[in-house]
C-alpha positions in Angstrom: 27.7 -51.6 3.1 29.9 -49.9 5.7 28.3 -47.4 8.0 29.6 -43.9 8.6 31.3 -44.8 11.8 33.2 -47.7 10.3 34.3 -45.6 7.3 35.8 -42.9 9.7 37.3 -45.6 11.9 38.9 -47.3 8.9 40.2 -44.0 7.6 41.9 -43.3 10.9 43.4 -46.8 11.1 44.7 -46.4 7.5 46.3 -43.1 8.4 48.0 -44.6 11.5 49.4 -47.4 9.4 50.6 -45.1 6.7 52.4 -42.9 9.2 53.7 -45.9 11.2 52.0 -44.7 14.4 50.9 -46.9 17.3 47.8 -46.5 19.5 50.2 -45.3 22.2 51.7 -42.6 20.0 48.2 -41.4 19.0 47.3 -41.4 22.7 50.3 -39.2 23.4 49.5 -36.9 20.6 45.8 -36.4 21.7 46.0 -36.7 25.5 43.5 -39.6 25.2 44.4 -42.7 27.2 45.7 -45.6 25.1 42.9 -47.9 26.2 40.4 -45.3 25.0 42.1 -44.9 21.7 41.9 -48.7 21.3 38.2 -48.6 22.1 37.6 -45.8 19.6 39.4 -47.7 16.9 37.6 -51.0 17.7 34.1 -49.4 17.6 33.4 -50.0 21.3 32.9 -46.2 21.9 32.9 -43.1 19.8 29.9 -43.6 17.5 28.1 -40.7 15.8 24.8 -40.1 17.6 21.8 -41.7 15.9 20.0 -38.4 15.3 23.0 -37.0 13.4 23.1 -40.2 11.3 19.4 -39.7 10.5 19.9 -36.1 9.5 22.8 -37.0 7.3 20.9 -39.9 5.7 17.9 -37.7 5.0 20.1 -35.2 3.3 22.0 -37.8 1.3 25.2 -36.9 3.2 27.9 -38.8 5.0 30.7 -37.9 7.5 34.1 -38.6 6.1 37.6 -38.2 7.5 40.2 -36.7 5.1 43.6 -35.2 5.6 43.6 -31.5 6.4 44.5 -29.1 3.7 47.8 -27.1 4.3 47.1 -23.4 4.8 
């Protein structure tokens, strides 16, 4: 079973692929250095804190990444 961090990471990767965006382009869009974008997407950094994971698990919830709704 994939953990929450991996689900979010995979969702972002899928979105990048669907939009034909590179790590460098995402870095430019966010102001995050490309090396740090790569670390986020590889799982080296950017994990949800353990206590939040415990709270979400206790409540039967998970953090997901979905496209924003147009307003």
